[in-house]
MARBA-3410 file (N, C-alpha, C, O; in Angstrom, 1 decimal):
123
143.1,-206.3,28.4,143.7,-205.0,28.4,143.0,-204.1,27.5,142.4,-204.5,26.5 ~ 143.0,-202.8,27.8,142.3,-201.8,27.0,143.2,-201.6,25.7,144.4,-201.4,25.8 ~ 142.5,-201.6,24.6,143.2,-201.3,23.3,142.3,-200.5,22.4,141.1,-200.7,22.3 ~ 142.9,-199.5,21.8,142.3,-198.7,20.8,143.2,-198.9,19.5,144.4,-198.5,19.6 ~ 142.6,-199.4,18.4,143.4,-199.7,17.2,142.8,-198.9,16.1,141.7,-199.1,15.6
143.6,-197.9,15.5,143.2,-197.1,14.4,143.5,-197.8,13.1,144.5,-198.6,13.0 ~ 142.7,-197.6,12.1,143.0,-198.1,10.7,142.4,-197.1,9.7,141.6,-196.3,10.1 ~ 142.8,-197.3,8.5,142.2,-196.5,7.4,143.0,-195.4,6.9,142.6,-194.7,5.9 ~ 144.2,-195.1,7.5,145.1,-194.1,7.0,145.7,-194.5,5.7,145.6,-195.6,5.2 ~ 146.4,-193.5,5.1,147.0,-193.8,3.8,147.4,-192.5,3.1,147.4,-191.4,3.7
147.8,-192.7,1.8,148.2,-191.6,1.0,147.0,-191.2,0.0,146.5,-192.1,-0.6 ~ 146.7,-190.0,0.0,145.6,-189.5,-0.9,145.9,-188.1,-1.5,146.6,-187.4,-0.9 ~ 145.4,-187.9,-2.7,145.6,-186.6,-3.3,144.7,-185.5,-2.7,143.6,-185.8,-2.1 ~ 145.1,-184.3,-2.7,144.3,-183.2,-2.2,142.9,-183.2,-2.9,142.8,-183.4,-4.1 ~ 141.9,-183.0,-2.1,140.5,-183.1,-2.6,139.9,-184.5,-2.4,138.7,-184.7,-2.6
140.7,-185.5,-2.1,140.2,-186.8,-1.9,139.6,-187.1,-0.5,139.5,-186.2,0.3 ~ 139.3,-188.4,-0.3,138.6,-188.7,1.0,139.3,-190.0,1.6,139.8,-190.8,0.9 ~ 139.2,-190.1,2.9,139.6,-191.3,3.7,138.6,-191.4,4.8,138.0,-190.5,5.3 ~ 138.4,-192.7,5.2,137.6,-192.9,6.4,138.5,-193.7,7.4,139.0,-194.8,7.2 ~ 138.7,-193.1,8.6,139.5,-193.7,9.7,138.5,-194.5,10.6,137.4,-194.0,10.8
139.0,-195.6,11.1,138.2,-196.4,12.1,139.1,-196.6,13.3,140.3,-196.6,13.3 ~ 138.4,-196.6,14.5,139.1,-196.9,15.7,138.3,-198.0,16.4,137.1,-197.8,16.9 ~ 138.8,-199.2,16.5,138.2,-200.3,17.2,138.7,-200.4,18.6,139.9,-200.5,18.9 ~ 137.7,-200.4,19.6,138.0,-200.5,21.0,137.7,-201.8,21.6,136.8,-202.5,21.2 ~ 138.5,-202.2,22.6,138.3,-203.4,23.3,138.8,-203.3,24.7,139.7,-202.4,25.0
138.2,-204.0,25.6,138.6,-204.0,27.0,138.1,-202.9,27.9,138.6,-202.6,29.0 ~ 137.2,-202.1,27.4,136.6,-201.0,28.1,135.1,-200.9,27.7,134.7,-201.4,26.7 ~ 134.3,-200.3,28.6,132.9,-200.1,28.3,132.7,-199.0,27.3,132.5,-197.8,27.7 ~ 132.8,-199.3,26.0,132.9,-198.3,25.0,131.7,-197.4,25.0,131.8,-196.2,24.8 ~ 130.5,-198.0,25.2,129.3,-197.2,25.1,129.2,-196.1,26.2,128.4,-195.2,26.0
130.0,-196.2,27.2,130.0,-195.2,28.3,131.1,-194.2,28.1,131.3,-193.4,29.0 ~ 131.9,-194.2,27.0,133.0,-193.4,26.9,132.8,-192.3,25.8,132.3,-192.6,24.7 ~ 133.2,-191.1,26.1,133.4,-190.1,25.1,134.6,-190.4,24.3,135.6,-190.8,24.8 ~ 134.5,-190.2,23.0,135.6,-190.5,22.1,136.1,-189.3,21.3,135.3,-188.4,21.0 ~ 137.3,-189.3,20.9,137.8,-188.2,20.1,138.9,-188.6,19.2,139.6,-189.6,19.4
139.2,-187.7,18.2,140.3,-187.9,17.3,141.2,-186.7,17.5,140.8,-185.5,17.5 ~ 142.5,-186.9,17.6,143.5,-185.9,17.7,144.5,-186.2,16.5,144.5,-187.3,16.0 ~ 145.3,-185.2,16.2,146.3,-185.4,15.2,147.6,-184.6,15.6,147.6,-183.7,16.3 ~ 148.7,-185.1,15.0,150.0,-184.5,15.3,150.9,-184.6,14.1,151.2,-185.7,13.6 ~ 151.3,-183.5,13.6,152.2,-183.4,12.5,153.6,-183.2,13.0,153.8,-182.8,14.1
154.7,-183.6,12.2,156.0,-183.5,12.7,156.4,-182.1,13.1,156.1,-181.1,12.4 ~ 156.9,-181.9,14.3,157.3,-180.6,14.8,156.2,-179.8,15.3,156.4,-178.6,15.7 ~ 155.0,-180.3,15.3,153.8,-179.6,15.7,153.2,-180.2,17.0,153.5,-181.3,17.3 ~ 152.5,-179.4,17.7,151.8,-179.9,18.9,150.6,-180.7,18.5,150.0,-180.5,17.5 ~ 150.2,-181.6,19.4,149.0,-182.4,19.2,147.8,-181.5,19.2,147.7,-180.6,20.0
146.9,-181.7,18.3,145.7,-180.9,18.3,144.4,-181.7,18.2,144.4,-182.8,17.6 ~ 143.4,-181.1,18.8,142.1,-181.8,18.7,141.5,-181.6,17.3,141.6,-180.6,16.7 ~ 140.9,-182.7,16.8,140.2,-182.7,15.5,138.7,-182.8,15.7,138.0,-182.0,15.1 ~ 138.2,-183.8,16.4,136.8,-184.1,16.5,136.5,-184.9,17.7,137.4,-185.7,18.2 ~ 135.3,-184.8,18.3,134.9,-185.6,19.4,133.4,-186.0,19.3,132.7,-185.3,18.6
133.0,-187.0,20.0,131.6,-187.5,20.0,131.3,-188.0,21.4,132.1,-188.7,22.0 ~ 130.1,-187.6,21.8,129.6,-188.1,23.2,129.4,-189.6,23.2,129.3,-190.2,22.1 ~ 129.2,-190.1,24.4,129.0,-191.6,24.5,127.9,-192.1,23.7,127.9,-193.2,23.2 ~ 126.8,-191.4,23.7,125.6,-191.8,23.0,125.6,-191.5,21.5,124.8,-192.0,20.7 ~ 126.6,-190.6,21.1,126.6,-190.2,19.7,125.7,-188.9,19.4,125.7,-188.5,18.3
125.1,-188.4,20.5,124.1,-187.3,20.3,124.8,-186.0,20.1,124.1,-185.1,19.6 ~ 126.0,-185.8,20.5,126.7,-184.6,20.4,128.0,-184.8,19.7,128.8,-185.7,20.0 ~ 128.4,-183.9,18.7,129.6,-184.0,18.0,130.3,-182.6,18.1,129.7,-181.6,18.2 ~ 131.6,-182.6,18.0,132.4,-181.4,18.1,133.5,-181.5,17.0,134.1,-182.6,16.7 ~ 133.9,-180.3,16.5,134.9,-180.3,15.4,135.8,-179.0,15.6,135.3,-178.0,16.0
137.0,-179.2,15.3,137.9,-178.1,15.2,137.5,-177.2,14.0,137.0,-177.7,13.0 ~ 137.7,-175.9,14.1,137.3,-175.0,13.1,137.9,-175.4,11.7,137.3,-175.2,10.7 ~ 139.1,-175.9,11.8,139.9,-176.2,10.6,139.3,-177.4,9.7,139.6,-177.5,8.6 ~ 138.4,-178.2,10.4,137.8,-179.3,9.7,136.3,-179.3,9.5,135.7,-180.2,8.9 ~ 135.7,-178.3,10.1,134.2,-178.2,10.0,133.8,-178.1,8.6,134.3,-177.4,7.7
132.8,-178.9,8.3,132.2,-179.0,6.9,132.9,-180.0,6.0,132.5,-180.3,4.9 ~ 134.1,-180.5,6.5,134.8,-181.5,5.7,134.9,-182.9,6.4,134.9,-183.9,5.7 ~ 135.0,-182.9,7.7,135.1,-184.2,8.5,133.8,-184.5,9.2,133.1,-183.5,9.6 ~ 133.5,-185.7,9.4,132.3,-186.2,10.1,132.7,-187.3,11.0,133.2,-188.3,10.6 ~ 132.4,-187.2,12.3,132.7,-188.2,13.3,131.4,-189.0,13.5,130.3,-188.4,13.6
131.5,-190.3,13.8,130.3,-191.1,14.1,130.8,-192.3,14.9,132.0,-192.6,15.0 ~ 129.8,-193.0,15.5,130.2,-194.2,16.3,129.1,-195.3,16.1,128.0,-195.0,15.9 ~ 129.6,-196.5,16.3,128.7,-197.6,16.3,129.0,-198.4,17.5,129.9,-199.2,17.6 ~ 128.2,-198.2,18.6,128.4,-198.8,19.9,128.3,-200.3,19.8,128.9,-201.0,20.6 ~ 127.5,-200.9,18.9,127.4,-202.3,18.8,128.6,-202.9,18.3,128.9,-204.1,18.6
129.4,-202.2,17.5,130.7,-202.6,17.0,131.9,-202.1,17.8,133.1,-202.4,17.4 ~ 131.7,-201.3,18.8,132.8,-200.7,19.6,133.7,-200.0,18.7,135.0,-200.1,18.9 ~ 133.2,-199.2,17.8,134.0,-198.5,16.8,133.6,-197.1,16.6,132.4,-196.8,16.6 ~ 134.6,-196.2,16.5,134.3,-194.8,16.1,135.0,-194.5,14.8,136.0,-195.1,14.5 ~ 134.4,-193.7,14.0,134.8,-193.4,12.6,135.1,-191.9,12.5,134.5,-191.1,13.2
136.0,-191.6,11.5,136.2,-190.2,11.1,136.2,-190.2,9.6,137.2,-190.6,9.0 ~ 135.1,-189.7,9.0,135.1,-189.6,7.6,135.7,-188.2,7.2,135.2,-187.2,7.7 ~ 136.7,-188.3,6.4,137.5,-187.1,6.0,137.3,-186.8,4.5,137.8,-187.6,3.7 ~ 136.7,-185.7,4.1,136.5,-185.4,2.8,137.2,-184.1,2.4,137.6,-183.3,3.4 ~ 137.4,-183.8,1.2,138.0,-182.6,0.7,139.4,-182.4,1.4,139.6,-181.3,1.9
140.2,-183.4,1.5,141.4,-183.3,2.2,142.4,-182.3,1.7,142.5,-182.2,0.4 ~ 143.1,-181.7,2.5,144.1,-180.7,2.2,145.5,-181.2,2.7,145.6,-182.0,3.6 ~ 146.6,-180.7,2.0,147.9,-181.1,2.5,148.2,-180.8,4.0,148.9,-181.5,4.6 ~ 147.6,-179.7,4.5,147.7,-179.4,5.9,147.0,-180.4,6.8,147.2,-180.3,8.1 ~ 146.2,-181.3,6.3,145.7,-182.4,7.1,146.6,-183.5,7.3,146.4,-184.4,8.1
147.8,-183.5,6.7,148.8,-184.5,6.9,149.3,-184.6,8.3,149.7,-183.6,8.9 ~ 149.1,-185.8,8.9,149.5,-186.0,10.3,149.3,-187.4,10.7,148.7,-188.2,9.9 ~ 149.8,-187.8,11.9,149.4,-189.0,12.5,148.1,-188.8,13.3,148.0,-187.8,14.1 ~ 147.1,-189.6,13.0,145.8,-189.4,13.7,145.6,-190.4,14.8,145.8,-191.6,14.6 ~ 145.2,-189.9,15.9,145.1,-190.8,17.1,143.6,-190.8,17.6,143.0,-189.8,17.6
143.2,-192.0,18.0,141.9,-192.2,18.7,142.1,-192.1,20.2,143.1,-192.7,20.7 ~ 141.2,-191.5,20.9,141.3,-191.4,22.4,140.0,-191.6,23.0,138.9,-191.3,22.4 ~ 140.0,-192.0,24.3,138.8,-192.3,25.0,138.9,-191.7,26.4,140.0,-191.7,27.0 ~ 137.8,-191.3,27.0,137.7,-190.8,28.4,136.3,-190.9,28.9,135.4,-191.1,28.2 ~ 136.2,-190.9,30.2,134.9,-190.9,30.9,134.4,-189.4,30.8,135.2,-188.5,30.4
133.2,-189.2,31.1,132.5,-187.9,31.1,132.4,-187.4,29.7,132.2,-188.2,28.7 ~ 132.4,-186.1,29.5,132.1,-185.5,28.3,133.3,-185.3,27.4,134.5,-185.5,27.8 ~ 133.1,-184.9,26.1,134.2,-184.6,25.2,135.0,-183.4,25.7,134.4,-182.4,26.1 ~ 136.3,-183.5,25.6,137.2,-182.4,25.9,138.1,-182.2,24.7,138.5,-183.2,24.0 ~ 138.5,-181.0,24.5,139.5,-180.7,23.5,141.0,-180.8,24.0,141.9,-180.6,23.3
141.1,-181.1,25.3,142.4,-181.2,25.9,142.8,-182.6,26.0,142.2,-183.4,26.7 ~ 143.8,-183.0,25.2,144.3,-184.4,25.2,144.8,-184.9,26.5,144.7,-186.1,26.7 ~ 145.2,-184.0,27.4,145.7,-184.5,28.7,144.6,-185.1,29.6,144.9,-185.8,30.5 ~ 143.3,-184.9,29.2,142.2,-185.4,30.0,141.7,-186.7,29.5,140.8,-187.3,30.0 ~ 142.4,-187.3,28.5,142.0,-188.6,28.0,142.8,-189.7,28.6,144.0,-189.6,28.8
142.1,-190.8,28.9,142.7,-191.9,29.6,143.4,-193.0,28.7,144.3,-193.6,29.1 ~ 142.8,-193.1,27.5,143.3,-194.2,26.7,143.5,-193.7,25.3,142.8,-192.8,24.8 ~ 144.6,-194.2,24.7,145.0,-193.8,23.3,145.4,-194.9,22.5,145.9,-195.9,22.9 ~ 145.1,-194.8,21.2,145.6,-195.7,20.2,147.0,-195.4,19.8,147.6,-194.4,20.2 ~ 147.6,-196.2,18.9,149.0,-196.0,18.4,149.0,-195.0,17.2,150.1,-194.6,16.9
147.9,-194.7,16.6,147.9,-193.8,15.5,147.9,-194.4,14.2,148.4,-195.5,14.0 ~ 147.4,-193.7,13.2,147.5,-194.1,11.8,147.9,-192.9,11.0,147.4,-191.8,11.2 ~ 148.8,-193.1,10.0,149.3,-192.0,9.2,148.4,-191.6,8.1,147.9,-192.5,7.4 ~ 148.1,-190.3,8.0,147.4,-189.7,6.8,148.3,-188.8,6.1,148.8,-187.8,6.7 ~ 148.5,-189.0,4.8,149.3,-188.1,4.0,148.5,-187.6,2.8,148.0,-188.4,2.1
148.5,-186.3,2.7,147.7,-185.7,1.6,148.7,-185.0,0.7,149.4,-184.0,1.1 ~ 148.8,-185.4,-0.6,149.7,-184.8,-1.5,149.0,-183.7,-2.3,147.7,-183.7,-2.5 ~ 149.7,-182.7,-2.8,149.2,-181.6,-3.5,149.3,-181.9,-5.0,148.8,-181.1,-5.8
END
């Protein structure tokens, strides 16, 4: 069965860093565009970052540009999100998602989702 499993979330002070990981199984990972979304309580799900199947193209929401970096290791079937200079407004559940074709900012276009990992940033 297809599985996406996120890890690396936790509690961090403002200005700190975390690295999220998403391990994929049961799908041709190297042929999938991958993305990170997040959702805070009472808020809509929002696109955070995406990466093409080869890793050659990356995309970021304006709110995280310059602070977050997405990468992937196709040999390990894993995508990462390095988060630096974290702010309280980054607090959310972060989800890993996969789809065929190119990266999209629309979560409805993704076929597979992980269960999420909680990121909490204190002031």
